[in-house]
C-alpha positions as CSV (number, residue, x, y, z in Angstrom):
1,M,-22.0,102.7,-9.9
2,P,-20.1,99.8,-11.4
3,E,-19.0,96.8,-9.3
4,P,-15.6,96.5,-8.5
5,L,-13.1,94.7,-10.6
6,V,-11.8,92.9,-7.5
7,D,-13.4,91.1,-4.6
8,V,-11.1,90.3,-1.5
9,G,-13.4,87.0,-1.2
10,Q,-13.4,85.8,-3.6
11,I,-9.3,85.9,-4.0
12,E,-9.6,83.6,-1.0
13,K,-11.9,81.5,-3.0
14,A,-8.9,81.5,-5.7
15,A,-6.9,80.5,-3.1
16,A,-7.9,77.5,-2.8
17,C,-9.0,76.2,-5.5
18,V,-6.9,77.5,-8.7
19,N,-4.9,75.0,-10.5
20,P,-2.1,73.5,-7.9
21,V,0.8,73.7,-10.7
22,F,0.6,78.1,-9.9
23,R,0.3,77.8,-6.3
24,D,2.4,78.5,-3.7
25,T,5.6,79.6,-5.7
26,P,9.2,79.6,-4.2
27,Q,8.6,83.0,-1.7
28,F,12.4,83.5,0.1
29,R,14.8,86.2,2.0
30,A,17.3,87.0,-1.0
31,D,19.5,88.3,1.1
32,Q,22.2,88.8,-1.8
33,L,20.7,91.4,-3.3
34,D,20.0,93.8,0.4
35,D,23.3,95.6,-0.8
36,A,22.4,96.3,-4.0
37,L,18.4,97.6,-3.0
38,G,19.7,99.1,0.3
39,M,16.5,97.3,1.4
40,R,15.6,93.6,3.1
41,A,14.7,91.9,-0.3
42,L,11.7,89.4,-0.4
43,L,11.4,87.4,-3.7
44,K,7.9,85.7,-4.7
45,V,9.0,83.9,-8.1
46,E,6.7,82.5,-10.4
47,T,8.5,81.7,-13.1
48,V,8.5,78.1,-11.8
49,N,5.5,76.3,-13.4
50,P,4.2,75.0,-17.1
51,I,4.3,78.7,-18.5
52,R,6.8,80.4,-16.6
53,C,4.9,83.2,-15.8
54,F,2.5,84.2,-13.1
55,K,-0.5,84.1,-15.4
56,G,-2.2,80.6,-14.9
57,R,-3.5,81.9,-11.6
58,G,-6.2,84.3,-13.2
59,T,-6.7,82.4,-16.1
60,D,-7.7,79.0,-14.8
61,F,-9.5,81.0,-11.8
62,L,-11.8,82.3,-14.9
63,A,-12.2,79.2,-16.4
64,Q,-13.6,77.5,-13.8
65,T,-16.4,80.0,-14.2
66,R,-16.8,79.3,-17.8
67,T,-19.3,76.6,-19.5
68,R,-17.3,73.9,-21.0
69,G,-17.0,74.0,-24.4
70,A,-17.2,78.1,-24.6
71,V,-14.8,79.5,-26.8
72,L,-12.5,82.2,-25.1
73,A,-10.7,84.8,-26.8
74,C,-8.1,87.2,-25.6
75,A,-5.6,89.6,-27.0
76,S,-2.2,89.1,-25.6
77,A,1.6,90.2,-25.7
78,G,2.4,86.7,-24.9
79,N,2.0,85.6,-21.6
80,L,-1.9,85.9,-20.9
81,G,-2.7,83.7,-24.3
82,Q,-0.1,80.9,-23.0
83,G,-2.0,81.1,-19.7
84,L,-5.6,81.1,-21.0
85,A,-4.3,78.4,-23.6
86,Y,-3.3,76.3,-20.9
87,A,-6.4,76.4,-18.4
88,G,-8.4,76.3,-22.0
89,R,-6.7,73.0,-22.6
90,E,-7.3,71.8,-19.1
91,H,-10.8,72.5,-18.9
92,G,-12.0,72.1,-22.3
93,L,-12.1,75.3,-23.5
94,P,-11.0,76.2,-27.2
95,T,-9.1,79.6,-26.8
96,I,-8.3,81.9,-29.9
97,V,-5.4,84.5,-29.2
98,F,-4.9,87.9,-31.0
99,A,-1.3,88.8,-31.1
100,A,0.7,91.7,-32.8
101,S,3.1,90.3,-36.1
102,S,5.9,91.4,-32.9
103,V,5.2,88.8,-30.6
104,N,7.9,87.2,-28.9
105,P,8.6,83.9,-31.1
106,K,9.1,82.0,-28.5
107,K,5.6,83.1,-26.7
108,L,4.1,82.5,-29.9
109,A,5.6,78.8,-30.1
110,A,4.5,78.0,-26.7
111,M,0.8,79.3,-27.4
112,W,0.8,77.1,-30.2
113,R,2.0,74.3,-28.7
114,L,-0.4,74.5,-25.5
115,G,-3.3,74.4,-28.2
116,A,-4.7,78.0,-29.0
117,Q,-5.4,79.2,-31.8
118,V,-3.2,82.7,-32.3
119,H,-4.0,85.2,-34.9
120,L,-1.4,87.8,-35.9
121,V,-2.2,91.1,-36.6
122,Q,-0.5,94.4,-38.0
123,G,0.0,96.6,-35.1
124,D,0.6,96.9,-31.4
125,F,-1.0,94.8,-28.4
126,D,-3.7,97.7,-28.4
127,S,-4.2,97.0,-32.5
128,A,-4.5,93.4,-31.2
129,R,-6.8,93.9,-28.4
130,Q,-9.3,96.0,-30.7
131,L,-9.5,93.4,-33.4
132,A,-10.3,90.7,-30.6
133,A,-12.9,92.7,-29.1
134,E,-14.3,93.0,-32.7
135,T,-14.1,89.2,-33.5
136,A,-15.1,88.0,-30.4
137,E,-18.2,90.4,-30.7
138,R,-19.2,89.1,-33.9
139,H,-18.7,85.5,-33.0
140,G,-20.4,84.9,-30.0
141,W,-17.3,83.9,-28.0
142,T,-16.0,84.9,-24.4
143,L,-13.8,87.9,-25.0
144,V,-10.9,87.6,-21.7
145,E,-9.6,91.1,-20.7
146,D,-6.4,91.8,-18.8
147,G,-7.6,94.8,-16.5
148,S,-10.8,94.3,-16.9
149,D,-11.8,90.6,-16.2
150,P,-12.4,90.2,-12.3
151,P,-10.8,86.9,-12.0
152,L,-7.9,87.6,-13.9
153,A,-7.2,90.2,-11.0
154,E,-8.5,87.8,-8.6
155,G,-6.2,84.8,-9.3
156,A,-3.2,87.5,-9.7
157,G,-4.5,87.9,-5.8
158,T,-4.0,84.9,-4.5
159,I,0.4,85.5,-4.7
160,A,-0.3,88.3,-2.1
161,V,-2.4,85.6,-0.1
162,E,1.1,83.6,-0.1
163,L,3.0,86.5,0.5
164,T,1.4,87.1,3.8
165,R,0.4,83.8,4.9
166,F,3.9,83.5,5.4
167,H,5.9,86.8,5.8
168,P,3.9,88.9,8.3
169,V,6.2,91.8,8.0
170,I,6.6,93.3,4.6
171,D,6.8,97.3,4.5
172,I,6.5,97.8,0.8
173,V,5.4,95.1,-2.7
174,F,6.5,96.1,-6.0
175,V,4.4,94.5,-8.8
176,P,5.0,94.9,-12.7
177,V,1.6,96.3,-15.0
178,G,1.1,96.4,-18.0
179,N,-2.7,96.6,-18.1
180,G,-3.2,95.8,-14.2
181,S,-4.4,92.9,-13.6
182,L,-1.7,91.6,-11.0
183,A,-1.5,95.2,-9.5
184,C,-5.6,95.2,-8.7
185,G,-5.6,91.9,-7.1
186,V,-2.2,92.3,-4.9
187,A,-3.1,95.9,-3.7
188,A,-6.4,94.5,-3.0
189,W,-5.4,92.0,-0.9
190,F,-2.7,93.7,0.9
191,K,-5.5,96.9,1.8
192,A,-7.7,94.0,3.2
193,V,-5.2,92.4,5.3
194,A,-2.2,94.4,5.9
195,P,-3.1,98.0,5.4
196,S,0.3,99.7,6.4
197,T,2.0,97.9,3.7
198,R,2.5,100.1,0.4
199,V,2.1,98.7,-2.7
200,V,4.0,100.5,-5.7
201,A,3.1,99.8,-9.6
202,V,6.2,99.5,-11.8
203,G,5.4,100.4,-15.6
204,A,7.9,101.1,-18.8
205,T,8.9,104.8,-19.3
206,G,8.0,103.4,-22.8
207,A,4.6,103.0,-22.5
208,P,3.4,105.5,-20.0
209,A,-0.2,106.0,-20.7
210,T,-1.5,103.4,-17.4
211,E,0.6,105.5,-15.3
212,R,-0.4,109.1,-16.4
213,A,-3.9,107.8,-15.8
214,W,-3.5,106.5,-12.5
215,R,-1.8,110.2,-11.8
216,T,-4.7,112.5,-13.6
217,G,-7.9,109.7,-12.8
218,D,-8.2,110.7,-17.2
219,I,-8.9,107.0,-18.2
220,A,-8.7,108.1,-21.9
221,S,-5.5,108.6,-21.8
222,S,-3.2,107.0,-24.9
223,T,0.2,107.2,-26.2
224,A,2.0,107.4,-29.2
225,P,3.2,104.0,-30.2
226,T,4.8,102.2,-27.0
227,T,8.9,102.0,-27.5
228,T,10.1,99.3,-24.3
229,I,11.7,96.1,-24.2
230,A,8.9,94.8,-22.2
231,E,6.4,93.4,-24.2
232,G,4.7,92.7,-21.4
233,L,4.5,96.4,-20.1
234,A,3.4,97.7,-23.3
235,A,-0.1,99.1,-22.5
236,R,-1.0,102.0,-25.4
237,V,-4.2,102.4,-24.0
238,P,-5.3,102.2,-20.2
239,A,-7.4,99.8,-18.7
240,P,-10.7,101.8,-17.0
241,R,-11.6,99.1,-14.5
242,A,-8.0,98.3,-13.7
243,V,-6.7,102.2,-13.1
244,E,-10.1,103.0,-10.9
245,A,-9.5,99.8,-8.5
246,M,-5.5,101.2,-8.6
247,R,-6.3,104.4,-8.0
248,A,-7.9,103.2,-4.7
249,T,-5.4,100.8,-3.8
250,V,-2.2,101.2,-5.2
251,D,0.3,104.0,-3.1
252,D,2.3,104.6,-5.9
253,F,3.6,103.8,-9.2
254,V,7.0,104.4,-11.0
255,L,8.5,104.3,-14.2
256,V,11.5,102.3,-15.3
257,D,13.7,102.8,-18.5
258,D,15.2,100.1,-20.4
259,H,18.4,100.1,-19.3
260,R,16.9,100.0,-15.7
261,L,15.2,96.9,-16.6
262,L,18.0,94.9,-18.1
263,D,20.2,96.1,-15.4
264,A,17.8,94.6,-13.0
265,M,17.5,91.4,-14.9
266,R,21.5,91.4,-14.9
267,L,21.8,91.4,-11.4
268,L,18.7,89.1,-10.5
269,K,21.0,86.2,-12.9
270,R,23.8,87.2,-10.9
271,T,23.1,86.9,-7.6
272,T,20.5,85.0,-7.7
273,G,20.7,82.2,-10.4
274,L,17.2,83.0,-12.3
275,I,16.7,84.0,-15.5
276,A,13.8,87.0,-16.4
277,E,12.1,88.7,-18.7
278,P,12.1,92.1,-18.9
279,S,8.5,92.6,-17.5
280,G,9.3,89.8,-15.5
281,A,12.3,91.9,-14.0
282,A,10.1,95.1,-13.2
283,A,9.6,94.7,-9.6
284,L,13.4,94.5,-9.1
285,A,13.8,97.6,-11.2
286,G,11.5,100.0,-9.1
287,A,12.8,98.8,-6.4
288,L,16.3,99.9,-7.8
289,T,14.4,103.1,-8.8
290,M,13.4,103.8,-4.9
291,R,16.2,102.7,-3.3
292,S,17.3,105.7,-1.6
293,Q,14.1,106.5,-0.3
294,L,13.7,103.0,1.4
295,A,16.9,102.1,3.3
296,G,16.2,99.1,6.0
297,A,12.5,98.6,4.3
298,H,11.5,94.8,4.0
299,A,10.8,94.7,0.6
300,A,8.7,92.3,-1.5
301,M,9.3,91.7,-5.5
302,V,7.1,89.8,-7.7
303,I,9.1,88.3,-10.2
304,T,6.8,87.7,-12.9
305,G,7.9,85.7,-15.9
306,A,10.6,84.3,-17.8
307,N,9.4,83.9,-21.2
308,V,13.3,86.0,-22.3
309,D,13.5,87.0,-26.3
310,Q,16.4,85.0,-27.1
311,G,18.0,88.1,-28.4
312,L,17.8,89.9,-24.9
313,L,19.2,87.1,-23.4
314,P,23.3,87.9,-24.3
315,P,22.6,91.6,-22.6
316,A,20.9,90.1,-20.1
317,V,23.8,88.0,-18.8
318,A,26.6,90.2,-19.4
319,A,27.8,92.1,-16.4
320,E,26.1,95.3,-15.0
321,R,26.7,98.4,-15.7
322,S,29.4,100.4,-14.1
């Protein structure tokens, strides 16, 4: 039997040793969201750090386990690449990122600035992932795979450690799912420490492969090319280890469309002043989708990233649709 993706003891270890610039992020009761949600809203904001997203937790924890000078390679829609580049720079590890040619230009520029060598690939994220795996094997590089490498999930799980440390009553927590490291880490911690808390994964209707695999157990599921504005959720091929872990720990999985993601971005901006990218606002979009089922619940939402495509900013900051 394969080793489980997440070790709760390693999450606890990560909570003490991950680079402090990524730890103890803002978390607060956002009562200005209560009326819109019909719930008592708690936000965990992962956008106030050097890479403006949560990925630095897992990439730093992973980098601490590698020998100085080892070459790290990954496929990324942008945020994992930034996290790995930042960790590689801090720990003396050259970093190579494979990204789809359609990658958000802002994220591409950030990866270069942080010192990564970036290779653009024709096709989507999963095309980049395949080329990254082939090239890393050929050159003997360390391939870092979101949804497959335990330290990425365990580092991300430190978000849950911080939530349970300061907020003992959480009925439900919403987490976005791309390849699944965040949901796996957060769900593992809650099931171990606060098992009564429901964990809800949130994906995109334009990228349903992981949700389908979670429901059916068919990890070979794949779909046609993804069609969502949320590049961080746009996984076409499920990550088998992540699906297996989520099936054991995640209580529900909802899909949200692009209109709901934009609504969540607007609502977040109007009520709290926070700017989030579409995948960064997915947890709030999931809560909006389930509001009729969760009246009065204490609901935590992880706001995972703020690296917004500049073309989305005008519609994202406009007034909500009626």
